[in-house]
N, C-alpha and C positions, 0 to 999 in steps of 0.2 A: 159601759164600764162598770166594773165591780170593785168597790173599795173593800178590802178585807180588814184593814185596820187604819185608823186615823188618829193622830195625836195633834197637839197644838202646832207642831212643825212638819211632821211627816205623814205621808199616805203610802200604804202598801196596797197596790192595785194590780189588776191584770194589765198585761202589755197591750198597747194599741199600736200595731205596726205602722199605720199611716202617720200617727202622731209622734211616736217614740223612736223611729228608726234613726234619725239624725243624732240624737243624744246617745242612743245605744251604740252607734258607730263610734262616737268619741270614746266611750268607755271601752269597747271591745277592740279598738285599734291601738290601745295603749299597751305597749310591751310589758309594763309592770303588772297589768291585769292579766293578760293572756299567759304570762309566765306561769301563773298558778293554775290556769285552766287548760293548758296544753295548746299545741299548734292548731288543733281542729277548731279552736274557738276564734282564731284570727279571721277577721273579715277585711275585705279590700275596698269596699265602697258602701255608701249609704243604701243603695239598692240591694246589695248582697245581704246587708244587715236586716233590711225589711223582709227579704225572703226568708232569712233564717228565723226571724220572729214568727212569721206566718207558719213556717214548717214546725217550729217548736209547739205552737198552739195546736196545730192539727194533730201532731203525734200525741200530745197530752190528751186530747179528746178521744183518740183511738184507743188509748190505754185506760180509758175510763177515769181520767184525771189522777192516775196513780203517781204521776210526777208532774209537778207544776212549778213554774217560776213566775215571780211577780216583780213588777217594777217598784223600786223605792223612790218616791217622789218627794222632793222638798217643796211642797205646796205649789207645784207646776214646773219644777226642774228635776228631771230624772237623775238620781244620784247613784243608783246601783240596782242590784238584783238580789233576791232571796228565794230559795226554793226548798221543796221537800220531796224526797224520793219516796216511792211506794214501799220501800223496805223499812221506812221509818227514819232513815238517816236524813240529815239536812245538808243542803248544798249552799254555799255562799253565805253562811251565817255571818252577819256583819255587813254584807253587801259588797259585791264586786264594784270596784271603783271608789269605795269609801276609804278614807285614810284613817 
C-alpha cells in the first residue's frame, strides 16, 4: 500500500481491491454519487466493485499511470476518491462520497 498523503485525520492512498471493495460499493451504489459520475459508474455488487477497482488499477498501469485514482481514508474508513487525469485535469476533487 502506498500512502500519497497523510494528515492527522485523513490518508490518500492507492486502492486495495480486496480490502476496499465493500466500502467502495457503498459509495458507488449511492445514486447521489453516481448522478455526477454517470450511469457507467453504477455497480450492482461488492464483487463487481472489486473487479472494477482491479480493472482501473490495471488500466492505470497500462497507461503508465497517466490517470490514477486514490482512496480517501479517514484513518481506516474509506470516505471517497480523488484522481488526476493525464491531461492535467483533476477528477473528483473533494472526493466522491464526501458531503
